[in-house]
Each structure stands twice: as C-alpha cells, then as structure tokens.
ZAMARGU-4260 file (C-alpha; in steps of 0.2 Angstrom, whole numbers, plus 5000, padded with zeros to 4 digits):
<rodrens>
0) 5058/5006/5114 | 5053/4989/5118 | 5044/4987/5135 | 5044/4972/5146 | 5031/4961/5138
5) 5038/4963/5120 | 5056/4962/5126 | 5052/4945/5134 | 5042/4938/5120 | 5026/4939/5131
10) 5014/4948/5119 | 4999/4939/5113 | 5001/4933/5095 | 4982/4932/5092 | 4978/4950/5098
15) 4964/4958/5086 | 4953/4973/5087 | 4935/4973/5082 | 4925/4986/5071 | 4920/4996/5086
20) 4938/4998/5092 | 4944/5002/5074 | 4932/5017/5074 | 4937/5022/5091 | 4956/5021/5088
25) 4954/5029/5071 | 4945/5044/5079 | 4957/5046/5093 | 4971/5046/5081 | 4962/5059/5070
30) 4958/5070/5085 | 4977/5069/5090 | 4982/5076/5073 | 4968/5088/5073 | 4973/5096/5089
35) 4991/5097/5082 | 4984/5108/5068 | 4989/5095/5055 | 4972/5097/5046 | 4971/5116/5047
40) 4977/5118/5029 | 4966/5105/5023 | 4950/5111/5032 | 4953/5130/5032 | 4967/5135/5021
45) 4979/5149/5025 | 4973/5167/5029 | 4983/5182/5032 | 4976/5199/5038 | 4959/5192/5037
50) 4962/5187/5018 | 4962/5169/5012 | 4979/5167/5003 | 4979/5148/5001 | 4963/5139/4998
55) 4959/5123/5009 | 4965/5108/5000 | 4948/5100/5004 | 4939/5115/4995 | 4927/5122/4996
60) 4924/5114/5013 | 4928/5097/5020 | 4910/5093/5022 | 4907/5096/5003 | 4924/5087/4998
65) 4920/5071/5008 | 4902/5071/5002 | 4907/5072/4984 | 4921/5059/4985 | 4911/5046/4996
70) 4894/5050/4989 | 4889/5051/5008 | 4883/5067/5017 | 4886/5059/5034 | 4905/5060/5036
75) 4909/5078/5043 | 4911/5083/5056 | 4920/5066/5059 | 4917/5067/5077 | 4898/5066/5074
80) 4898/5052/5063 | 4913/5040/5065 | 4904/5028/5077 | 4892/5023/5063 | 4904/5021/5049
85) 4908/5005/5040 | 4926/4999/5039 | 4927/5003/5021 | 4922/5021/5025 | 4935/5022/5039
90) 4949/5015/5027 | 4943/5028/5014 | 4944/5042/5027 | 4962/5036/5032 | 4967/5038/5014
95) 4960/5055/5012 | 4967/5062/5028 | 4984/5055/5023 | 4983/5064/5007 | 4979/5080/5015
100) 4988/5081/5031 | 5001/5094/5032 | 5010/5104/5045 | 5012/5123/5042 | 5024/5134/5050
105) 5016/5152/5051 | 5032/5160/5056 | 5043/5154/5042 | 5028/5151/5030 | 5034/5133/5027
110) 5024/5117/5023 | 5030/5100/5029 | 5019/5087/5021 | 5031/5072/5021 | 5034/5073/5040
115) 5015/5074/5044 | 5011/5059/5033 | 5025/5049/5040 | 5019/5052/5058 | 5001/5049/5052
120) 5006/5032/5045 | 5016/5027/5060 | 5001/5031/5072 | 4988/5023/5060 | 4998/5007/5058
125) 4999/5005/5077 | 4981/4998/5077 | 4977/4995/5059 | 4988/4979/5059 | 4977/4971/5072
130) 4961/4974/5064 | 4953/4958/5056 | 4967/4949/5045 | 4978/4964/5047 | 4980/4980/5036
135) 4993/4994/5034 | 4994/5011/5026 | 5008/5012/5013 | 5019/5026/5009 | 5009/5029/4994
140) 4994/5032/5006 | 4984/5016/5001 | 4976/5005/5015 | 4982/4988/5010 | 4980/4970/5017
145) 4995/4966/5028 | 5005/4952/5019 | 5018/4941/5027 | 5034/4949/5034 | 5045/4944/5019
150) 5033/4951/5007 | 5031/4967/5017 | 5049/4970/5016 | 5049/4966/4997 | 5035/4978/4992
155) 5043/4992/5002 | 5059/4990/4993 | 5065/5005/4983 | 5064/4998/4966 | 5068/5014/4958
160) 5087/5012/4962 | 5089/4999/4948 | 5072/4999/4938 | 5065/5012/4926 | 5051/5023/4931
165) 5038/5015/4920 | 5042/4998/4927 | 5041/5005/4945 | 5024/5012/4941 | 5018/4995/4935
170) 5024/4987/4950 | 5016/5000/4961 | 5000/4998/4952 | 5001/4979/4954 | 5004/4981/4973
175) 4990/4992/4975 | 4978/4982/4965 | 4982/4966/4974 | 4983/4972/4992 | 4970/4986/4992
180) 4957/4983/5005 | 4943/4983/4992 | 4952/4971/4980 | 4942/4956/4974 | 4949/4939/4967
185) 4948/4945/4949 | 4958/4961/4953 | 4971/4950/4962 | 4972/4939/4947 | 4975/4955/4936
190) 4988/4961/4948 | 4998/4945/4946 | 4996/4947/4927 | 5004/4964/4927 | 5019/4957/4935
195) 5020/4943/4922 | 5018/4956/4908 | 5033/4965/4915 | 5043/4949/4913 | 5036/4944/4896
200) 5047/4955/4885 | 5062/4951/4895 | 5061/4932/4893 | 5076/4929/4882 | 5087/4941/4893
205) 5080/4933/4909 | 5085/4916/4902 | 5103/4922/4898 | 5105/4930/4915 | 5098/4916/4925
210) 5109/4904/4915 | 5124/4913/4920 | 5120/4909/4938 | 5115/4891/4935 | 5122/4881/4921
215) 5106/4872/4916 | 5095/4871/4901 | 5088/4889/4899 | 5071/4883/4895 | 5069/4876/4912
220) 5070/4893/4920 | 5057/4900/4907 | 5046/4885/4909 | 5046/4886/4928 | 5042/4905/4928
225) 5028/4905/4915 | 5020/4889/4917 | 5012/4894/4933 | 5002/4908/4926 | 4998/4898/4910
230) 4992/4882/4919 | 4983/4889/4934 | 4969/4900/4927 | 4979/4916/4928 | 4982/4921/4910
235) 4971/4908/4902 | 4954/4903/4908 | 4958/4884/4907 | 4969/4871/4915 | 4969/4869/4934
240) 4955/4879/4943 | 4951/4869/4958 | 4965/4875/4970 | 4966/4886/4986 | 4967/4903/4976
245) 4968/4914/4992 | 4983/4905/4997 | 4992/4902/4981 | 4988/4919/4973 | 4998/4928/4987
250) 5012/4915/4984 | 5012/4919/4965 | 5012/4938/4968 | 5027/4936/4980 | 5036/4924/4967
255) 5034/4935/4952 | 5039/4951/4962 | 5054/4942/4968 | 5059/4937/4950 | 5057/4955/4944
260) 5068/4961/4958 | 5081/4947/4956 | 5081/4950/4937 | 5085/4968/4938 | 5098/4966/4952
265) 5107/4952/4942 | 5106/4963/4927 | 5114/4978/4935 | 5128/4966/4943 | 5130/4958/4926
270) 5132/4975/4917 | 5145/4980/4930 | 5155/4965/4928 | 5155/4967/4909
</rodrens>
C-alpha cells in the first residue's frame, strides 16, 4: 500500500542512511527473522526426541562457520558484534543469512526455503537501497550495486525462457561480477567482456537477424556493436582510455546485455515465422 507521502509524490529523493543506521537496520531485520525461527535450522538443526536428525546448515556451529568463511572470530553472536562491523562484513552476513534462512514446519516436517528467502530479500531491500549509492540483494543472494531502474528490470529478466542454460549462467556471472559490492574497475571490465564474448560467435547470425529488421549494410550493425569494446580499452589495452569509465562502463554493460536479450528474442520470433 502507498501511504500519503508516497501517493502524493512528497517523499525525499535524496534520502540516504549512514553506516550506523545500516548496522542498526540490518540487526533489527535479523532479529525479526530470528524471532520467527527462520534461522533455527541454520543454527541448531532439527532434533526429535532429543536426537539430532538434521545437522545445522551452519555446522558445526554458526560461530565456527562464520569465523571460517569470514576469517573473523568476532561475528557471532551477531547481537554482540554488529555495531562494530564494516559494511563489507554486513553485506557478507546478509548473503550468508540469505543462503541459510529457512522456515521449518515441525508438524508436517516440511521446509520452506524459497518463501523465507523472498521475505528476507524484501525486508533487507527496504533499507539497503538507501545506503550510500544504493544496493540490493538479488534473487541469487548477492548484494549488488543498485543500477538505474531500466537496468534493474533487464537484469531481473527471466532469460532462461529463450536462452540456453550455459548462456544464462554466463549472463548471471557477468551480472554478479559487475554489480557485486566488492567489484573493482577491472572486474567490471571483465564482466563487460563476458557479455561481448557471448555475442562473438553469433556475429554472422546477429548481422542476419538485425538486417531483417533494418535494411542497411550488415557491417554497420557489427561495427557499432564491437567497435565500442575494441576502441575503448575493454578488450584491447589501447585506443581511447581517457574517458569517464564509471559512467560509460554501466552504459556498455546495459547495452551489451540489451543486445543479447534482443538477439535471442528476435531469433525466437524469426524461427517461429519460418
């Protein structure tokens, strides 16, 4: 439901939260799910008649599990340490908790992981989007930089409807590599390259399909698509280097992901017509 301020367009566009609020909001969300028993399986496992029948998913204990994966012994209990954690540690904990959260119905002996994860994402994203330049936790459980609205819609598309599993995996790898909170400029460049590499073996078919849409010289499409990465220091360490990479890298990522999306959709449509 939209409340008065949102309904009337009165919400502040420049609202942000600082690191202290990030920690507090994270802990409040964690505590909410803790009280719901959503981490019972992760922390304690399932016991019946005093016997452990399903081990904790964070075995042998959450303290040991987190210490191993973070190389940090001051994480658990979370309530004792969260106020001193860096944002990287908070983001890491969000990803771990998303992986392990699960509802368990003792009466019916049923697990419901997907529902718990969805609810966790919805609650985490309520505040994560307002921290720093904006972040969100994806369906795959990665904390990513929040791109513009159009790109969010594109990266959340169900590519598996018309693209093979191996290509979908490459796309997902590129998305994670580019938008993950820890990604540096070189990793973003590699992510763009992954998308270009998907298109490389499709160049001739891409020319054909695009030419069916627009009756122009086929090489113009090819030149437009591949000259960008060849001339702007993406695939080859030469040519143009003095440009605003932070701005143009996101544009390139959006562009190549859109080309892949468009190619496969047009290919499906073309095959149907034939």
